[in-house]
C-alpha positions as CSV (number, residue, x, y, z in Angstrom):
1,M,84.2,111.6,115.7
2,A,84.0,115.2,116.9
3,N,85.1,117.9,114.6
4,I,84.3,116.2,111.3
5,L,85.7,118.5,108.5
6,Y,83.9,116.9,105.6
7,T,81.9,113.8,104.7
8,A,81.6,112.5,101.2
9,N,78.4,110.5,100.3
10,A,77.9,108.2,97.3
11,H,75.5,105.6,96.0
12,V,76.5,102.6,94.1
13,T,74.4,99.9,92.4
14,G,75.7,96.9,90.5
15,G,79.2,96.7,92.0
16,R,82.0,96.4,89.5
17,D,79.6,96.4,86.6
18,G,77.2,99.1,87.9
19,H,77.0,102.8,88.4
20,G,78.2,105.2,91.0
21,R,77.2,108.7,91.8
22,T,78.1,111.1,94.6
23,A,75.3,112.8,96.5
24,D,76.2,116.2,95.1
25,G,76.2,114.8,91.5
26,E,79.7,116.0,90.7
27,L,80.9,112.5,90.1
28,D,78.7,110.2,88.1
29,V,80.4,107.1,86.6
30,D,79.8,103.8,85.0
31,L,81.7,101.1,86.7
32,R,83.1,98.3,84.7
33,R,85.5,95.4,85.3
34,P,88.7,96.0,83.3
35,K,89.4,93.8,80.3
36,E,92.4,92.4,82.3
37,M,89.9,90.9,84.8
38,G,87.6,89.5,82.1
39,G,85.3,92.5,81.9
40,E,84.3,94.6,78.9
41,G,86.0,97.8,80.0
42,G,84.3,101.0,79.0
43,G,84.0,102.5,82.5
44,T,86.1,103.1,85.5
45,N,86.7,100.8,88.5
46,P,87.4,101.0,92.2
47,E,91.2,100.7,91.8
48,E,91.3,103.6,89.3
49,L,89.2,105.7,91.6
50,F,91.4,104.9,94.5
51,A,94.5,105.7,92.5
52,V,93.2,109.1,91.6
53,G,92.0,109.8,95.1
54,Y,95.2,108.7,96.9
55,A,97.4,110.7,94.5
56,A,95.3,113.8,94.9
57,C,95.2,113.5,98.6
58,F,98.9,112.8,98.8
59,E,99.8,115.8,96.7
60,S,97.7,118.0,99.0
61,A,99.4,116.5,102.0
62,L,102.8,117.2,100.4
63,A,101.8,120.8,99.8
64,V,101.0,121.2,103.5
65,V,104.3,119.7,104.6
66,A,106.2,121.8,102.1
67,R,104.5,125.0,103.3
68,R,105.3,124.1,106.9
69,S,108.9,123.7,105.9
70,H,108.9,126.9,103.9
71,V,109.7,125.0,100.6
72,D,108.1,125.8,97.3
73,A,106.8,122.5,95.9
74,D,104.5,123.9,93.2
75,D,105.9,121.6,90.4
76,V,104.9,118.4,92.1
77,S,103.2,115.6,90.2
78,I,102.4,112.1,91.2
79,E,102.0,108.9,89.3
80,S,100.0,106.4,91.2
81,A,99.4,102.7,90.7
82,V,96.9,100.6,92.6
83,S,97.2,96.9,92.1
84,L,94.6,94.2,93.0
85,L,96.2,91.0,94.3
86,P,94.8,87.6,95.5
87,T,95.4,86.9,99.1
88,G,95.7,83.1,98.6
89,D,92.7,82.3,100.7
90,G,90.0,83.4,98.2
91,G,90.2,87.1,99.1
92,F,91.9,90.1,97.6
93,K,94.1,92.9,98.7
94,L,95.5,96.2,97.3
95,A,99.1,97.4,96.9
96,V,100.0,101.0,96.0
97,T,102.9,102.7,94.4
98,L,103.2,106.5,94.5
99,D,105.9,108.0,92.3
100,V,106.5,111.6,93.2
101,S,108.2,114.1,90.9
102,L,109.7,117.2,92.5
103,P,112.2,118.3,89.8
104,S,113.0,121.7,91.2
105,I,113.8,120.5,94.8
106,D,117.0,118.9,96.0
107,R,116.5,115.1,96.3
108,V,117.3,114.9,100.0
109,V,114.8,117.7,100.8
110,A,112.2,116.2,98.4
111,A,112.5,112.8,100.1
112,E,111.8,114.4,103.5
113,L,108.8,116.1,102.0
114,V,107.5,112.8,100.7
115,R,108.1,111.0,104.0
116,G,106.3,113.9,105.8
117,A,103.4,113.7,103.4
118,H,103.1,110.0,104.1
119,K,102.7,110.8,107.8
120,V,99.9,113.3,107.4
121,C,98.0,112.1,104.3
122,P,94.6,110.7,105.3
123,Y,94.9,107.9,102.7
124,S,98.3,106.9,104.0
125,N,96.9,106.9,107.6
126,A,94.0,104.8,106.5
127,T,96.1,102.2,104.7
128,R,99.1,102.1,107.0
129,G,99.7,98.6,108.2
130,N,96.9,97.3,106.0
131,I,98.4,97.4,102.5
132,D,101.9,97.8,101.0
133,V,102.6,101.3,99.9
134,D,105.8,102.0,98.0
135,L,107.0,105.5,97.9
136,L,109.2,106.5,95.0
137,L,110.9,109.8,94.1
138,G,111.6,110.2,90.4
139,G,111.2,106.5,89.9
140,Q,113.7,105.6,92.7
141,P,112.8,104.2,96.2
142,I,113.2,106.6,99.1
């Protein structure tokens, strides 16, 4: 692990019905099971945090790929969905959908940028081969 660029540190107590806080205090959240899972709601949950983190990371990766390709992708936005699914053996797994919008870029070029971002994004690299990640461009598979 030479050349670490950054390490995030957090402390959580109480799991899905607890509290989480980053070491720097910038993120301080109540964690609650969503109503859809029998919880009371009223807080965030790991899937929502993962959805925000993945989309933000992916958008940054896309900006890097666009810059390397000399393409202006400043109007990018991403809708992310993280689903929690049973594995059938008592466990659980995640599935992700990233729907990228690049309205000012030709669809062929935009699709190449999305594929390139998926190759360099740390979240994509961490999840590759572990969970299903569907990439969409304007609501359509690429």
